[in-house]
C-alpha positions as CSV (number, residue, x, y, z in Angstrom):
1,M,-13.3,-53.9,-20.6
2,K,-14.9,-54.6,-24.0
3,Q,-13.7,-51.3,-25.3
4,T,-10.1,-52.0,-24.1
5,I,-10.1,-55.4,-25.8
6,I,-11.4,-53.9,-29.1
7,I,-8.6,-51.3,-29.0
8,I,-5.9,-53.9,-28.4
9,I,-7.2,-56.1,-31.3
10,V,-7.3,-53.1,-33.7
11,A,-3.9,-52.0,-32.7
12,M,-2.5,-55.4,-33.3
13,M,-3.8,-55.4,-36.8
14,A,-2.2,-52.0,-37.5
15,L,1.3,-52.4,-39.1
16,S,4.1,-49.8,-39.2
17,K,6.2,-49.7,-42.4
18,T,9.4,-47.9,-41.8
19,Y,13.1,-47.7,-42.6
20,A,14.7,-45.8,-39.7
21,Q,12.6,-45.2,-36.6
22,G,10.5,-46.9,-34.0
23,H,13.2,-47.5,-31.3
24,G,12.4,-44.5,-29.1
25,P,10.1,-43.7,-26.1
26,L,6.4,-44.0,-26.1
27,F,5.3,-40.7,-24.3
28,G,8.3,-38.4,-24.2
29,L,9.9,-36.3,-26.9
30,Q,12.4,-38.1,-29.1
31,T,15.0,-37.3,-31.8
32,P,15.1,-40.1,-34.5
33,T,14.1,-39.1,-38.1
34,L,13.4,-41.3,-41.1
35,A,16.1,-42.0,-43.7
36,K,15.8,-40.1,-47.0
37,G,12.9,-41.5,-49.0
38,G,11.7,-43.5,-46.0
39,V,7.9,-43.9,-45.6
40,D,6.2,-44.8,-42.3
41,F,2.7,-45.7,-41.3
42,N,2.1,-46.2,-37.6
43,A,-1.0,-46.8,-35.5
44,A,-1.3,-46.4,-31.7
45,A,-4.1,-47.3,-29.2
46,M,-4.4,-44.7,-26.5
47,S,-6.5,-44.2,-23.3
48,L,-6.6,-41.5,-20.7
49,A,-8.6,-41.9,-17.5
50,T,-9.8,-39.2,-15.1
51,K,-11.7,-39.7,-11.8
52,D,-15.0,-39.9,-13.6
53,D,-14.4,-40.9,-17.2
54,Q,-12.1,-42.7,-19.6
55,S,-11.2,-42.0,-23.2
56,F,-10.3,-44.5,-26.0
57,M,-8.6,-43.4,-29.2
58,L,-6.7,-44.8,-32.1
59,R,-4.0,-42.6,-33.7
60,Y,-2.6,-43.0,-37.2
61,I,0.7,-41.3,-38.3
62,W,1.9,-41.0,-41.9
63,S,5.6,-39.9,-42.2
64,Y,8.0,-39.2,-45.0
65,G,11.7,-38.7,-44.9
66,V,12.6,-35.8,-47.2
67,T,16.2,-36.1,-46.2
68,E,17.8,-38.1,-43.4
69,D,17.4,-35.0,-41.1
70,L,14.0,-33.7,-42.4
71,Q,10.7,-35.5,-41.8
72,L,7.1,-34.6,-42.6
73,N,4.2,-36.1,-40.6
74,I,0.4,-36.2,-40.7
75,T,-1.5,-37.4,-37.6
76,T,-5.2,-38.3,-37.5
77,P,-7.4,-39.8,-34.8
78,T,-10.3,-42.2,-34.5
79,L,-12.2,-41.3,-31.3
80,I,-14.0,-44.4,-29.7
81,N,-14.9,-42.6,-26.5
82,R,-14.3,-38.9,-26.0
83,L,-13.9,-37.3,-22.6
84,S,-16.6,-34.7,-21.9
85,E,-14.0,-32.7,-19.9
86,A,-10.6,-33.5,-21.2
87,P,-7.2,-32.4,-19.7
88,R,-5.0,-30.5,-22.1
89,T,-2.1,-32.8,-23.0
90,R,-0.2,-34.4,-25.8
91,G,0.2,-38.1,-26.4
92,N,3.9,-37.5,-27.3
93,S,5.8,-35.3,-29.7
94,N,3.9,-36.6,-32.7
95,M,0.5,-37.4,-31.2
96,P,-2.0,-34.8,-29.9
97,A,-4.1,-36.5,-27.3
98,N,-7.4,-34.8,-27.5
99,G,-8.6,-35.5,-31.1
100,D,-6.7,-32.9,-33.1
101,I,-5.5,-33.6,-36.7
102,E,-1.9,-32.4,-36.9
103,A,0.7,-31.8,-39.6
104,S,4.3,-31.5,-38.4
105,V,7.9,-31.0,-39.6
106,W,10.8,-32.6,-37.7
107,Y,14.3,-31.3,-38.4
108,R,17.3,-33.0,-36.8
109,F,19.7,-30.1,-36.7
110,F,22.5,-31.8,-34.8
111,S,23.9,-35.3,-34.9
112,N,27.3,-36.7,-33.7
113,A,28.2,-40.4,-33.8
114,F,31.3,-40.5,-31.6
115,G,31.7,-44.2,-31.0
116,V,30.5,-47.7,-32.0
117,G,26.7,-47.5,-31.7
118,K,26.8,-44.2,-29.8
119,R,25.4,-40.8,-30.8
120,F,24.1,-37.5,-29.6
121,E,21.4,-35.7,-31.6
122,S,18.9,-32.9,-31.4
123,T,15.6,-32.4,-33.2
124,A,13.3,-29.5,-33.6
125,I,9.5,-29.9,-34.2
126,L,7.0,-27.5,-35.6
127,S,3.3,-28.5,-35.9
128,V,-0.1,-27.0,-36.8
129,S,-3.3,-28.7,-35.8
130,T,-7.1,-28.5,-36.2
131,P,-9.7,-29.9,-33.8
132,T,-12.2,-32.5,-34.7
133,E,-14.9,-30.9,-32.5
134,D,-16.3,-27.4,-32.2
135,T,-16.1,-27.1,-28.4
136,R,-13.9,-28.7,-25.7
137,G,-15.0,-28.5,-22.1
138,G,-17.7,-25.9,-23.1
139,I,-15.1,-23.6,-24.8
140,N,-15.0,-23.0,-28.5
141,V,-11.8,-24.6,-29.8
142,S,-9.7,-23.4,-32.7
143,N,-6.5,-24.3,-34.6
144,S,-3.2,-24.5,-32.6
145,L,0.5,-24.2,-33.1
146,H,3.1,-26.4,-31.4
147,G,6.8,-26.3,-31.2
148,A,9.4,-28.4,-29.4
149,I,13.0,-29.3,-29.1
150,S,14.5,-32.6,-28.0
151,T,18.1,-33.8,-27.4
152,G,19.0,-37.4,-26.9
153,Y,21.8,-39.9,-26.4
154,A,21.7,-43.5,-27.6
155,S,24.2,-46.4,-27.3
156,R,23.8,-50.2,-27.4
157,T,22.9,-50.2,-23.7
158,W,21.7,-46.8,-22.5
159,Y,19.3,-44.2,-23.9
160,A,18.2,-40.8,-22.7
161,W,16.1,-38.0,-24.1
162,V,15.2,-34.6,-22.7
163,G,13.1,-31.9,-24.3
164,G,10.4,-29.3,-24.0
165,G,7.5,-27.9,-26.0
166,Y,4.7,-25.4,-26.2
167,Q,1.2,-25.6,-27.6
168,Y,-0.8,-22.5,-28.3
169,Y,-4.5,-22.4,-29.3
170,L,-5.8,-19.5,-31.4
171,E,-8.8,-17.5,-30.4
172,E,-12.3,-18.6,-31.6
173,S,-15.5,-16.6,-31.1
174,N,-14.1,-14.8,-28.0
175,D,-13.0,-18.1,-26.5
176,Q,-9.5,-19.5,-26.2
177,L,-8.1,-22.7,-24.8
178,G,-5.2,-22.2,-22.5
179,D,-1.7,-22.8,-23.7
180,L,0.3,-25.9,-22.8
181,P,4.0,-25.7,-21.9
182,Y,5.5,-29.1,-21.1
183,A,8.8,-31.0,-20.7
184,S,9.8,-34.7,-20.8
185,L,12.6,-36.8,-19.6
186,V,13.2,-40.4,-20.6
187,V,15.9,-42.9,-19.6
188,G,16.2,-46.3,-21.3
189,Y,18.1,-49.5,-20.7
190,R,18.8,-52.5,-22.9
191,P,19.9,-55.5,-20.8
192,N,23.0,-57.5,-22.0
193,I,20.9,-60.6,-22.5
194,F,19.1,-58.9,-25.4
195,M,22.2,-57.9,-27.3
196,G,22.3,-61.1,-29.4
197,D,21.5,-61.1,-33.1
198,Y,18.3,-62.3,-34.7
199,P,16.5,-64.6,-34.1
200,K,17.0,-63.7,-30.4
201,P,14.3,-61.2,-29.1
202,D,15.4,-57.7,-28.2
203,W,13.8,-55.8,-25.4
204,R,14.3,-52.3,-24.0
205,V,12.8,-50.8,-20.9
206,F,12.2,-47.0,-20.4
207,V,11.3,-44.8,-17.4
208,E,9.4,-41.9,-18.8
209,S,8.4,-38.6,-17.1
210,L,6.2,-35.8,-18.3
211,A,5.6,-32.4,-16.7
212,E,2.8,-30.2,-18.0
213,F,1.8,-26.6,-17.0
214,P,-1.6,-25.9,-18.6
215,G,-2.6,-22.2,-18.7
216,A,-6.0,-20.7,-18.1
217,S,-8.7,-20.9,-20.8
218,V,-10.8,-17.9,-21.8
219,N,-14.6,-18.2,-22.1
220,A,-16.6,-15.2,-23.5
221,G,-13.6,-13.0,-22.8
222,Q,-13.3,-14.1,-19.1
223,I,-11.3,-16.8,-17.4
224,S,-13.2,-20.0,-17.7
225,P,-15.0,-21.3,-14.6
226,I,-13.4,-24.7,-15.4
227,D,-9.9,-23.4,-14.9
228,Q,-7.3,-26.1,-15.7
229,R,-4.3,-23.9,-15.1
230,G,-1.7,-25.4,-12.8
231,K,0.9,-28.2,-13.1
232,K,1.2,-31.9,-13.1
233,V,3.9,-34.5,-13.3
234,M,3.4,-38.0,-14.8
235,L,5.8,-40.9,-14.4
236,G,5.7,-44.5,-15.6
237,P,7.4,-47.4,-17.5
238,S,7.3,-48.3,-21.1
239,F,8.7,-51.3,-23.0
240,L,9.9,-51.9,-26.5
241,G,10.3,-55.4,-27.9
242,L,11.8,-56.2,-31.3
243,Y,11.9,-59.6,-33.0
244,G,13.1,-59.6,-36.6
245,A,10.8,-57.3,-38.6
246,W,8.3,-57.0,-35.7
247,G,8.1,-54.6,-32.8
248,I,5.7,-53.9,-30.0
249,S,5.8,-51.0,-27.5
250,F,3.4,-50.4,-24.6
251,G,3.4,-48.5,-21.4
252,A,1.6,-46.3,-18.8
253,L,2.0,-43.0,-17.0
254,F,0.6,-42.3,-13.6
255,P,0.4,-38.9,-11.8
256,V,2.9,-38.3,-9.0
257,Y,1.9,-34.6,-8.6
258,Q,-1.2,-32.7,-9.6
259,D,-2.0,-29.1,-8.7
260,I,-4.8,-28.0,-11.0
261,V,-7.0,-25.0,-10.0
262,Q,-10.2,-26.6,-11.2
263,G,-10.7,-29.4,-13.7
264,P,-10.3,-33.2,-14.2
265,Q,-7.7,-35.1,-12.1
266,E,-6.0,-37.8,-14.1
267,R,-5.7,-41.4,-13.0
268,Y,-3.5,-42.9,-15.7
269,R,-2.6,-42.9,-19.4
270,L,-2.1,-46.0,-21.5
271,S,-0.6,-46.4,-25.0
272,M,0.4,-49.3,-27.2
273,N,2.0,-49.6,-30.7
274,I,2.4,-52.6,-33.0
275,S,5.1,-52.2,-35.7
276,Y,6.4,-54.2,-38.7
277,W,9.5,-53.1,-40.6
278,L,10.1,-53.9,-44.3
């Protein structure tokens, strides 16, 4: 409980300076990119619980809008409590969940504003990451590559994003972490009561789902005894509140299906962001 309170306090002190983003889902892939010249600093508090352990981590993201469709990002973690046997997962499209430092490029290759406050858009993501530990679950861990594509619809009332990605770890000393294909689907709703102008508060609610298909890891050239290959589906709510220049988003995911050959079974994931726009 003390660790959870500390994370919440630290996250509330972390401000996000941005010009264009911060209105999307918490866990799933999304499409918005910063405006040209836009600079963003974001901090998130994250926790992942298995049957026997719980992780606590802070995530910091620095972003820069090269153009309105091209964005560069650097993501770094502060690990407060690391899982000794961590599931392979990502926090969302811009947040590795297991302590990796990551650099990524977002490119919005399609955008169509076809009505007042309505648009379709698609974004491609390419990332490279390096781990902050030498081993993970008893396996030597190396750098990884990540790619994803997301397509979304946004209006003044309804939102939806669908996408998929793939993370691939390079071999290290005859060990190799299994790959991670995944997909996400998010639906959001903004009630009519929150469509007034400032100083009225503005809230959105999302239903987020995440499907992951971790592959088998290799240890000393053989399939690892701790074989996390299989599939899992996570589902849960998230909320985004805006008031003037302030924003807060928080949510949770819970497993609705898990079929892992051998490895940690998840109980839940938590995340929270505090934002301030200039």
